C-alpha positions, 0 to 999 in steps of 0.5 A: 500500500503506497501511503504519502506521508501526512502533512499535518502539524502533528505528523511533522512534530512526530518526525521532528521528535524522531530526528531529535532522538534518533536522527542517527537511526533515521539517517542510517535507514535513509528513508526517501519518499514512498514504501515499496508495495508487496505487489512490486516485491512479489514481481521479482526479476529473472534477470541480473538486477544487482548493483554489482557485476555478475561473477563468472566464477559463481552460480546464482539463483533466487530462493525463498524460505519462511520464518518462524512467524510465517513470513516468506523471505526472498534470497539470492543464493550464490554457489562456487561453480567449481564446487565438486561433490562435497558439502560446502560451508555456508553463510547467511548474509544481510544488511545494511539496515534499509538495503536490499540483497541486490546491494551490499549483502549480495556483493558479500555473498557473491564474493564469498562464493568465489572463495568456496562458500555457499552464501545466501543474501536475503531481504529482511521481513517487510522489505525488498522482495520478502513478505510481510505487511505493512511494508517497510517496517523493522523489528529487533525480534523479527529481524533477528529471527530472519537470520535464524530462518536463513540458517534453517534454509541453508541447513536443509540443502544437500550441498551444505554442511550444516555443521559449518554455517556462519553469519555476516551482518552489515551495518544495522544487520551487524547488530541483528547478526550478533543478536541472532548468533548469541541465541542460535547455537547452530551458527559456528562463527559470525562477522559484523561489518561496519556495525550499528546497534539499531536499538542503541541509536534509536533510543539514545541517538548518536554517541548516546547524546539524547537526554531523558527529556528528549527520549520521553518526548519521542514515544509520546509523539509516536503514540499520537502517530499511532492514533492517526495510523489507527484512524486511517487504517494504514501507517504514515511513512517518514520524510525523505532522507539521503537527499542533500540540501547543503550543509549536511554532515559528511556521513550523510553525504556518504550515505547519499553517495551510495544509495542515491547514485548509480554506485548503489541505487536500487528501486526496491531499497528503502534507503534508495527509493522509499521510506520507513513507517513513522512509528518504526523506532518504537520497538527498537526503543524498548528491546535492546539488542546485544544483551547476551553478546557474551553468549556468542563465545566460545564461537569466534566473532570478528568485527570489522569497521572503518577507522574514519567511520562515525559509527565505529564506537558501536563495534568498539563497545560490542567488542569490549562487551563480548567474550573471547575468542573475538577480533576487532579489525579497523580498516585504515582510512575507511568510512562507514559506507566504504565497507558496503562495496569498496572491494579495495577496502573490504578484507574479503580474504581475511573474512574467508580465512576467519570462516575457514578456521571457525567453521 
């Protein structure tokens, strides 16, 4: 259902409150104008529709699978062409927050398949080609489950060694990946790249700068928005983001440079061509991720972040809270979005070596 954002003063106030409290979360999502519809998501594409070139060393096909909550997820499965007849180690990959599998996660999956892994990049619930209504809403619980469902799918494939499954999460799905692996003991190793803890940033803002007074105002405003949504029978969607008017912080320019240009634009991406529901922050403000990050151990964890990224403190905090075995790799000179697609900066060989040891 395509819903134009409301223009009344109450809706504007709600958005202002969201930006005051969790502007980081909204900018990380990069909302634009209209949500993708489930009808559009269901159409899919039999052609190559990624923002990166197709590898001649990899076989690709579209797949789908269901979550514990009955939502059908859509994925792109990548397999090495020269895979022989043995069972492969496998990876479930998603992110960034508000992106689709045709963007960064697909690049990661294809590249890891070139290195000998079965890899699936999937659209989270309510986004891209995956199911779920309303469109373009996120949940720390449901999106954690999305990773578990991808592990379900991989473990049922005859070409996968289900004792050798790992997870990669990018940006906001880095936090979801760590959260999923803490509880899903089937996963033997996890990598989080340029990680955001979406519950932290939506409840506390960047660098935990939000005051209690500011935090209190936002759920009050979102509660009023819920009344409006209930009266209309459909959610309102947020204002455009990742559109530059001049004077923005550099990291916002960086988001625009990926999502809104040919470098990374994709029509199904919330960040490129759509928007989140106005009330999207509610569950993130009340359900902290990473509460049990220590329980990833004794399975290995690798965190990768850009030295110049505005978001590096998320990985640093997670690393400090986690138990051994753990690694934190800082990429010299890299910003947050460099690790979405800059193959000269993403340490794919190191990631492959990590999983080869850990799986």
